KEKOL-894217 format. One line per 5 residues: number of its first residue (from 1); for each residue x, y, z of C-alpha. Coordinates in steps of 0.2 Angstrom, whole numbers. Layout:
# residues N
NUM	X Y Z; ... $
//
This chain:
# residues 150
1	0 0 0; 7 17 -5; -1 33 2; 1 51 -4; -5 67 3 $
6	-18 78 -5; -26 94 -2; -45 91 -3; -54 106 -10; -72 110 -16 $
11	-78 119 -31; -97 122 -30; -103 105 -24; -89 95 -32; -74 88 -23 $
16	-56 89 -30; -38 85 -24; -21 93 -27; -5 83 -23; 3 92 -8 $
21	20 92 -17; 14 106 -27; 7 116 -13; 18 131 -9; 6 140 3 $
26	-13 142 7; -17 161 9; -33 171 12; -40 180 -3; -31 196 -7 $
31	-33 210 -19; -32 203 -36; -25 216 -49; -35 214 -65; -26 212 -81 $
36	-31 214 -99; -33 196 -106; -44 185 -117; -43 171 -104; -59 171 -94 $
41	-51 160 -80; -36 171 -78; -43 183 -64; -27 194 -63; -11 195 -53 $
46	-7 196 -35; 9 203 -26; 15 188 -16; 30 193 -6; 36 205 -20 $
51	33 192 -34; 19 195 -46; 9 179 -47; -6 175 -60; -22 170 -52 $
56	-33 156 -60; -51 154 -56; -51 135 -55; -70 134 -58; -69 143 -75 $
61	-53 134 -80; -60 117 -78; -77 123 -84; -88 118 -68; -106 119 -72 $
66	-109 133 -59; -94 143 -58; -90 151 -41; -90 169 -37; -74 175 -29 $
71	-77 184 -13; -70 185 5; -76 167 8; -66 160 -6; -50 151 -4 $
76	-33 152 -13; -18 141 -14; -1 146 -21; 5 131 -31; 23 129 -38 $
81	26 119 -53; 42 119 -63; 49 134 -52; 34 144 -57; 20 150 -44 $
86	2 152 -48; -13 156 -37; -28 144 -38; -45 151 -32; -59 138 -26 $
91	-73 137 -14; -66 129 1; -53 119 9; -58 102 17; -41 97 23 $
96	-25 87 20; -29 68 17; -18 53 15; -25 43 0; -20 25 -4 $
101	-15 26 -22; -22 9 -25; -39 17 -23; -36 29 -37; -46 25 -53 $
106	-39 31 -70; -52 23 -81; -70 28 -76; -84 37 -85; -83 51 -72 $
111	-66 55 -79; -74 63 -95; -82 76 -84; -66 86 -82; -55 75 -94 $
116	-43 88 -99; -39 93 -81; -39 77 -70; -29 61 -70; -40 50 -59 $
121	-54 49 -47; -57 41 -30; -73 37 -21; -77 49 -7; -81 34 4 $
126	-62 32 5; -59 50 11; -61 52 30; -62 71 31; -76 73 19 $
131	-94 76 26; -103 64 14; -120 71 18; -114 89 13; -109 85 -5 $
136	-120 77 -18; -106 68 -27; -98 51 -25; -81 55 -32; -66 66 -29 $
141	-57 72 -44; -38 72 -44; -32 88 -52; -17 87 -65; -8 103 -60 $
146	3 103 -76; -13 104 -86; -21 117 -75; -7 129 -77; -4 127 -95 $
//
């Protein structure tokens, strides 16, 4: 059995997971400086310790059916991939969860829901920190960070 740590998050009523090896820091929503762009999911830039970091609205990037509205209650994580930092905005943080990698399914019809941005799913029954009564889904989608930030 091999376990891996994931940050469990939500977007609307869907549950997602990000491998903790990409997590640089969880931060509160800060002032996002708007930029002129055709990319609707790129919400702008933030100044993070003197470094300008692009902020991605995860719900728009992966095309969630009901995109979130970014407000004071939203959550943000700074991820680092290939020595570049990006901010990801989502609904809420559930917590860090150890996931048995043998429970990750890579061939499932649910994968097609967000096929361009996930690499696997896990049944939420295998997640201890998820309140199963609060969410109307049965799967947690594992986000492919390389595809999210490209």
